[in-house]
N, C-alpha and C positions, 0 to 999 in steps of 0.2 A: 504493500500500500504506500502510495506517495503521500508523505506528511504534509506537503504543500497543497496538493489537490484534495486531500481528504478522501472520504469514501465516494464511490460511484453509486449511481442509482441502483444498479444491479446488486452491488454488495449490500446496500441498505435493505432491499427487498428480501435477500437471502437471510439476513440477520433477523429481520422481522418475522420471517417464517419459522425461524428457530426459537422465537420467543425472547431473543436477546434485545429487548426494547425496554426503555425506562418507564414501564407501566406504573400506574398509581398503586402504591402499596398501602395507602391509608384511605379511609372514607370520611370525608368531612361532614357529611350529613347522613342521617339514617336512611336506610332503604325504605321503600313503601311498606314492605313486609314487616320491617322492624317497627315502623310507626304504628301499623295496625296491631301488631302483637303487644307493643308497649302500652297502647290505650285500652285494649280489651282484656289482656291477661294481667290484671293488677290485683293486688291483695284485696282491695275493697270490692272489686267486681266479683272475685271468687266468693267473698263473704255474702254479697248480695244474691248471687246465684244459689249459694247454699241455703240462705234464708228463704229464697223463693221455693226451693225444693221442699222445705219444711212446711211452708204455707200450702203448697200443692198436696202434700201428704195429709194436711189437716182438712183439705177439701174446701177451703174458703177462697175461692178463685178470684173474686173481685179484689181481694187484698194483694193480688199479684200486680196491681196497677203500678206500684212503685218501680217494678222491673222495667216497664215501658219507658219511664222517665230516665232511668239509668242508661238504657240502650240508646235513647235519643241523644242524651248528653255526650255519650261516648262517640256516637257517629258524628256529631257536630265537631267535637274536638279533633277527631281523626281526619275529617275532611279539611279543616282549617290547617292542621299541621302538614298534611300532604301538599296543600296549596303553597304553604310557606316553604316547604322543601324544594318544590319545583322552582319557585322564585329565586331562592338562594342558589340553587344549582345553575340557573341561567346567569345570574350575576357573577357567580364564581368563575364561570366559563369566560366571561368578559374580562375578569380580573386575573385570569390564569397567566402565570409568568411565561415569557418567551425566552428562547436561547438562540444565540447566533452560532451557526456551525459552518464549517467549510466542506462543501460537497461538490464534486466535479470541478474543483478549483474556484468555486464561487461562494462568497459569503451568503448564507441563507438564514432567514429567521424562521424558527419552527417552535412549536409548543414543547415544553420541557419533557412531556410524556411521549414525544416522538423521537427522542434521542435514542440511538442504538449504540451497542457496544463498539468502541473504536472510533466513534465520531470525534472530530476535531472541533473543540469549543473555543470560541473567541470570548474571553471574559475581561471585564474591566470594573473599575470602581463602582460600587452600588449594586453589582450583581450578587444574587445569592447562588451559590454553587449548586446546580441541579442534580448532579450525580458525581460519585467518586471519580476523580480524574488525576492525571499525572501531568505536571507542567512540562511542556515541550520547549517553550521559549518565553522570554519576558520574565518579569519579577512583580510580585504582588504582596501586599500586606493583608493577611487574612485574620479575621476574628472568628474563633471557634466556640464562643461562649454559649451559643444555643445548644451545643452538643456536650461540651466538656465543663462548662461553668468558668473556664479560664478566660478572663477578659483582656489579657494582654495580647495585642496584635502580633502575629507571627509572620516573619518574612519567608516567602516561598519562592524558590528559584528552580531552574531546570532540573528535572528528576525528582522533585518533591511531590508528595501526594496532597491533593486537595479533597477535603471531606464534604460530602453533600450536606447542605443545611448550614454550613458556615458561610460567611459573606466577605466580600472583598472591600477592604477599607480604602485602598489606593493602589494604583498601578494597573497594568494590563498584561495579559499573557495568552498564549495558545496552550490548550491542554487536551489530552486524549482521555475519553471516557473509558475507565477501567472496570467499573461495576455499573449495573443497572438494576432498577426495581428493588426487590427484597434483598439483593446482595449488597446494597449500599450500607455503609456504616450507620447512617442515621436511621435507616429502616430497622436495622438489627437491634438498636437500642430503643425502638418504638417512639422516636421523636420526629424522625424525618425532618422536613424543613419547617415544621410548625412548632412554635414554642407553646408549651402547655403550662398554664399557671392556675393556681387554686382560684375558683370563682368566689368572689366576695359578694354574696347576694342575700340580703335580709329576707326577701320573699321566699327564696328557695330554702333557706335555713328554717324559717318560720313554718313553712308547710311540712318540711321533714320532721320537725319536732312534733307537730300535731299528729302526723301519721304514726310516728313512733309510739307516742303515749296511748293513742286510741288502739293501736294494734296490740299493745301489751295488756290493755284493760278489757277489751271487748269480750274475749272468750271466757275468762273466769267470771265476769259479771253476768254474762249470758247464762252460764251453767247454774249459778246460784239463784238468779232471778227465775229461771224456768222451774227449778225445784220448789221455790217458794210459791210461784203461781199455781203449780200443780196441786198444792194443798188447798187452794181457794176455788179451783175450777176444774173442768174436764181437761183431758189431754189436748184436744183440739184448741180449746180456748186458751190453755196455757201456752201452746205453741204460737198462736196468733198474737197474744199479749207480749210474749218475749221477743218475737220478731219485730213488733212495733217499737219496742224500747231500743233494740239494737240498731234498727234502721235509722232512728233519730241520731244515734251516736256517730254514724259514718258520714264524714264530710266529703264524699266522693265528688260532689259537684265543685268543690273548691279547687281540687287538683286539676280537673278538666277545664274549669274556667280560666285558671292562671295560664295553662299551656295554650288555650285558645286565644286569650288576649295578647300574649307575647307573639304568637304566630301571626296574628293579624297586624301587629306592629311591624313585623319584618316585611310584610307585604306592602304596608303603607309607606315605609321608608324606602322601599325599592323604587317607588314612583319618583323619589328625589335622587335616584342613583346612589343610594347609600347601601353598601353591602354589610350586613350584620354577620360577623364571623363567630360571635359568641353571644348566645341568646340573652343572658342576664346583664350584659353590659349596658343595655338600654336603661335599666333601672339604676345602675351605678352612675351613669352620666347625668341622670336627672338629679342625683344627690350631690354632684360635684360642687365644691365651694372654692376650689382653686384650679385654674387652668393654666398650664404651662405650654408655651409655644416656642418652636424654633422659628426665628425670623425668616430665614430663606426657605422659600417654597410653601410657606403657610401664610404669613402676612404679605410676603412678596411672591411673585409668580415663579421665582426660581430660574428665570431665563436670563442668564448673565450676558452682559454686553459691555465691551470695552468702549467707554464713552470719551476718554481723553488720556493722553500721555503728558506727563509734566517732567521736563528735563531738570536734572540736578547737577550741581557742580560744573555747569557749562557743557554737559555732554551733548554732542550733536544728535538731533532727533533721529537721523538715519541710522546711527549706531544703536540706538534703543530699539528701533523697529527691526533692524537686522538681527540683534540679539534675541528678540522675542520670536522672530521667525525660526531662528536656529533652534531655540529651546523647544518651542511647541512642536516642531517637526519631529524631533527625536524623543520628546517626552510622551507625545500622543495625548489623547483626551482622557487622562486618568482622573480628572475631577472637573467640576463645572467651570471653575475659573480657567483652567488650561484649555477647556473646550472653547470658551469665549475668545481667548487669545489665538487659538488655532484657527478659528473661523476668519479672523481678520489679518493675521500676520504669517501664518505657516508658509514655508517655502522649502522646496526640496534642495538638499545639499549632500555632499559626501564627506562631511567632517567625521573623523573617528571619535567615537564616544568612549571615554575611559571609565566613566561611572555615572550612574543615575540614582538620585534619591527621590522617590515618589512622595508626593504630598500626603501628609497624614494629619488627622484632626488633632492628634496629640502634639506633634512638633510645630505645626502651623507654617511649614515651609517646604519647598521642593528645590532640587538643584541638579545640575548636570556639569560634568567635567570633560574638557577637551584638552588637547596637547598644549594649547596656548593659554589655559586658565579655566576658571569655573564661573558659572552664573548661578545666582540664587534668586528665587522669587518667594516672597513671604510677607507676613505681617510686619510693618515697619518697627513696631515696638518690641517684636520678638527677635528679629534678626539684626537690628541695629541699635546700639546702646545710646545714641544721641538723638536729641529732639530735632525734628524737621518741621520748621514753622509752616512750610508749604501745605502740610496736611490739614491745617486748621481751615483752609478754604473748601475742604471737601468732606466735612463731617457727616453729611447725609449719604455718603457713598461707601462702598467697600474699597479701601485703599491698600494697594500692594506695593512693595518696594522691590525694584530690580537692582541687584547689586552684582559686582564683579570681583573676583579674587584671582591672584596669580597662582594660588595653591590648588592642589587636588582636594576634593572634599573629604574622602575617607569616612563618609557617613556622618560627619559633624560639620557644624557651621565654621567656616574659616575665620580666623581672627583679623585678617586684613581686608575685610569686605569694604568695597568702595561703592557708595550709592551712585547709580546711573540715572534713575528716573522713577517717577511714581506712575503706577497703572491705576487709573480710576475706573472702577467697575460699577455699573448701575444695574439695578434690578427693580422692575416696576412693582409698585404696591398694588395688591389686588383691589379691584374696584369695590368688592363687597366687604373688605376687611373692616372699614370704619363702622359700617352699620352693624356687622356681626359682633364686633368687640363692644360696641355701645349696648347691644342687647344684653350681653353677659354682665357688663358693668351695672346696668339697671337692675339685673336680677340678683345682684349681690355677690357675683362670682369674682374673685380676686384674679387678675390677669398678671402673669409673670412671663417675661420674654427671656429665653435662654439661648445664647448664641456664642459661636466661636469668634465672632467679629469684635472689633473695638467697641466697648460699651457706649462710647459717645455716638458712634455710628448707629448702633441699635436704638439709642435714646432718640435720635433724630427721626428714625423711621417710626418709632412709637408715637412721637409727637405728631407726625404726619397723619396718623390714623386716629388721632383724637384721644389717646390715653393721657391721663392727668396724674398729677402728684408723682412725677417720675423720680425715682431714686436708683441710680445705677452704681455698679461696682465691677471692678476688674478682678475676677476670681484668681487670676494668675498671680496677683500681687497681694491677695488677702492673707492676713496672718491669723484671723479669727476662724474657728471651725465653722463649716458651712451651716450646721444646724442652728448656729446663733445668728445667721445672716438672713435666712430664708423669709422670716416674717418682716424684716426691716426693709429689704430691697425688693423692687419689682422688675429690675433689669440686671441680668447677669451676663457680662461679656468675657471674652477669652476663656470660655468654658470648654474643657476637654470632655470627650464622650463619657468617661467614667465619672466625671464631676457632675454631668447632667443627671446621671443615675443617683449620685449622692444627694443632689438637690431634691429629687423626687422622694427619696427615702426620708430625708430630713423633714419635708413637709408632711409626710404621712405620720412620722413620729410625733409631730406637733398636733396630731389629731385631725388633719385636713383630709378630705376626700379629693384626690388629685386626678385630673385628666391631663394627658400629654398628647399634643398634636405635633407630628413631625413628618418628614418625608425622606430623610437621608440616612445613610448607614451610621452616621455619628449620633443619630437619635435612637438607635435600636435598644441600647441598654436602658435608656430612660423609659422608652415605650414598654419594655418588658415589666418594669416595676410599677408603672402607674396603675391606679385603680381602674381607669378606663383609658385605653390607647386608641388613637385615631390617626390614620395615615392617608396622605394624598395619593391617589392612584398614579399621578405623574412622577412620584418619587421612586425610591429604590425598591428592589424586590424584597430585601430583608425587612424594610420598614413595613411594607404591606403584610408580609407573612406573620409578623409578631403582633400585629394590631388587631383589636377586636372589631373595630369599625373601619371601613375603607370608603372614602369619598371618591366614587368612580369617575366623576367628572372633575375631581380636584376643586370643587366649588365650596369654598369656606362658608358660604351663606347657607349651606344645608345644616349647619350645626344647630341653630335655633330650632329647626324642625325636629331634629333628633331629641333635643332636650324636651320639647313640647310633647313628643310621643312618649318619652320616658315618664313624664309627669302624668300624662293621661293613664298610662299603664298602672303606675304605682297608686295614684290617688283612687282610681276606680277599683283596682283590686282590693285596696284597703277597705273601701266602702262595702264591696260585695263580700269580702271576708268576714266583716262584722255580722252579716246576715247568716252566713254558714256557721260561723263559730258560735253564734247565739244558740242555734239549734243543737249543735254538738254538745255545748255546755249544759243546757237545761236537760237534754235527753240523758246525758251521763249522770247528772245529779239525781234525776228522778229514778233512773235505773238502779242506782245504789240505794236510794231511800226505800224503793219498793222491794229490795232484797230482804228488808227487815220488817216491812209492814204486812200485816195480815189482811190485805185488801187487794182486790183485782186491779191490774194496771188499767188506767182509764182510757187508753187509746188502742185502736187497731190500725194496721198499716195504711189502709185506704184513707183514713181520716188524716193521718200525718202527711199523706201525699197531697191532700187538698191544702192544708195550711202551708206546707213547704212550697208548693207550686206558686201560690199567690203572694207569699211574703218573702220567699227566698229565690226559688228557681228562675221565674220569669224576670223579676226586678233585677237580680244580680247580673244577668246577661245583658239586659238593656242598659243598666247604669254603667257596666264595665266597658261599653263600647262608645259612650257619648264623649264629646270633647271635654277636656278638663286640663287647664293649664295653671292650676294653683301651685304655689311653691310647696315643696315637701318639707314638713317640719316633724321632728321627733322620730322615734323608732316605730316600726310597723306594729310590733306586738302591743305596744302601749296604745297606739292610735286605734287599733282594732278592739282591744279590751275595753277601752273607755266607752265604746258604743255597745259592744255585744254583752259584756258582763252584767250591766244593770238590767238589760232586757231579759237575759237568761234567768237572773235571780228573781225578777218580777214574775216571769212565767212559772217558775218553781213555786213561788209563794201562792200564786193563783191556784195552781193545781192542788197543792196541799191544803189550802184554805177551803177549797170546794170539797175535798175529801173529808175535811174536819166537820164542816157544817152539814154534810149529807148524813152524818150520824144522828144529828138532832132533827133535821127537817125531813128525814126519811125519803130521800130521793132514790129512785131506781138506778140501777147501773147504767141504763141507757140515758137517763136524764143527766147523771153525773158526767158521762162521756160527752154528751152534747154541750154542757156548760164548759167543760175543759177545752173542747175543740174551738168553741166560739171565743173564749177568753185568750187562748193561745194565738188565734188569728188576730184578735184586737191588739194584743201586746206586740205581735210582729209588725203590725201596721204603725204602732208607736215608734218602733225603731226605724222603719222605712220612712216615716215622716221626718224623723230627726236627721237622717243622712241625706234626705232629698232637698231640704231647705237650703238656700232659697229656691222656690219652684220656678222652673221655666216651662215652656210649652210641652216638651217631651215628658218631664217628670210629672207635671200636672195631669196630663192625659194618662200616663202610666198608673198613677196613684188612683185616679177615678176608675179606670178599667179594672184594676185588680180588686178593688172593693166591690165593684159590681159582680165580678166573677165569684167572689167569696159569698156574697149574698145569694146569688143564683144557686150555688152549691148547697148552702145550708137550708134554703127555703124550697127550691124546686127539685133538688136532687137528694133530698134528705134520706130517702130509703136506700139509695145506692151507697151513701156515706154512713149508713147506720145511725142516723140522727133522729131525734123525736121532734114533734111539733112544739113550737114555743108557746106554752100556755101562759096566761097572765102571771101566774106564780113564778115561772121561770124568767119572764121578762123583767119582773120587779127585782128578782135576785141578780139578774145580769146587770141591771142598772146600778145596783149597789156595788157589785164586784168591779164594774168599770170605774167607778169613782175611787174605790180603794186602790185599784191597779194604778191609776194615774198618780196617786200620792206615793205609793210604794216605788213606782218607776222613777219619780223625781227624787225621792230620798236616796235610792241606790246610785242614781246618776251623780248627784252632788257629793255623796260619800266617796265614790270612786275617784272623782276629779280631785278631791282634797287629798286622798291617799296617794294618787299618782304624782302630785306636786311635791309631797314630802319624801317619797321614796326615790332614790337614784336608781334608775333602771339600767 
């Protein structure tokens, strides 16, 4: 095989037929089969079907109605999750990384999963290495932290191996693919090119805790309750009563609702060209109080242009342009700055290169040595120890210094560097940056700019987009630990990649929820550690691969829409969770109480289906999908309990009070059951009213419709729901119970709010 020409089309076809192609060894989204199985074969569904079999055995077929609700909820959730999967897969295809290979002597761009064994890859700064390779020519600095955890960049030269999943910090090279697919090092350690980090989600943790506790409690409670009910009634009646109690304890709708709402959010965000690579990051971003941005590629467009050259020490301008042409031709486009210089000044020559030092975010300079001396390009304050007053005229730009030395570099800055000229690099500020940053400022989000550039340059850009109260610091000169600086300053200049990570960790240590928006390889370490990481699609492969959100059109103005969607999710899930947790709480308390009471359980499953449908099932799905852009305050568990616990305790009080007075007023079991159903419905509407205010058209219509449905059920379908006719005596008792319930509800509400304020959650 000719290393210059690469593989031929015939060789590629033969290798593909042998299966020696870099196929996907990971699956980023579930298959449709996995989604169906994950939604249908759940612990709660098994419990529900087990309880349904018990009801079937008891012969009370109308009480199987709850199973229809379970199936409908599961089908809706499955359908929405499949829609979400299809959407994510389509966007992932658009976002899929490309690789440049040499085939038939021509450079060709292909998908990374079209690479075959032996392909010659053309790699440069910003690329994530798609498959294990061996360097054939050139030199690159490689960061392998996604695989090994080692953050120090490693120099790779001819003959060295490149590991898939690592990324190129600087330089360029030709490399031969030596492994593909599952044979890659990254695949073998189950990381591949995607960084996996622990999901920090209150919603997920909250739901897992509920499932855990209910799962542990439901079977022993069910057994003891059944044995107790068996003493008070027949076998069939005991089965029906026990099933009613256990159905109430199961919050299956909460799990389905949450997955449905998040799936719909992914579909909505896709309309704005936002790819969600990690489901719960939508929630995290909505909670962010500090947003860190890299200047280049986020606030600015990342399209570097040489706008001016400034001569120093009387250097002739043609000498400066000749030097730039010489450097850029031999250095290649190993970073954005060199790419900008290359576009304007590169020219072919046959000078013999003795040494090349590629640019790195750590050193802030690059250089090249020839027989007659060396040239260096870098940050003026890094490569030259003296002040250059000419720089003050270009504070709003990226300013680089071109210097010359008579010595060979030998990997270090020469001590005799003589300034030749300044290279003024401009980068357009994104049109949408000002509006987007103002949005976050108005929402109370603290904005911090982190950049490798001069802090004064960054401050000028920040001022151009309307950021106020600017305080900047040059991290390279800071003597104070970073953790003591992060709250005081909002602009950090001359920051190395590992220091970006330190800033993120310091902010998190201070109790902030931190988002990081970046696009370059120098942002990867910070993106990995942020609570929520966002990448521009126009940026590097590595930045996109480690980020939870990718802005496919690189449009910064999409960020407010993502935050709004996150708020809608969390606020609405919190409201709906209050409804579900209320039922689970009062059903659990009642089940425990009736384990020890010598009385029949007052509900049958079909009655709970009625109350749950009108006060929980229907309203939870409607409220969960309506617009909601309120700021998120407090922890989910506290916000949910503040609404659900008072209602649950009121419901328990109502039931037990009815059971108590029935001893004296001599109500029949059916009358007791009717009173309990109606009061449970009324108390549920109290909670629904509280979480719906202030009413809008949707909530008003929903509330009126649900009450109407409930009245139709207890009046016109009373026989189906095993209810009795409301006699004058029952109506009078209901009136008294209603007044007492209001007082008890208000008492528990005020009590819990006072307790919540005093206890640190």
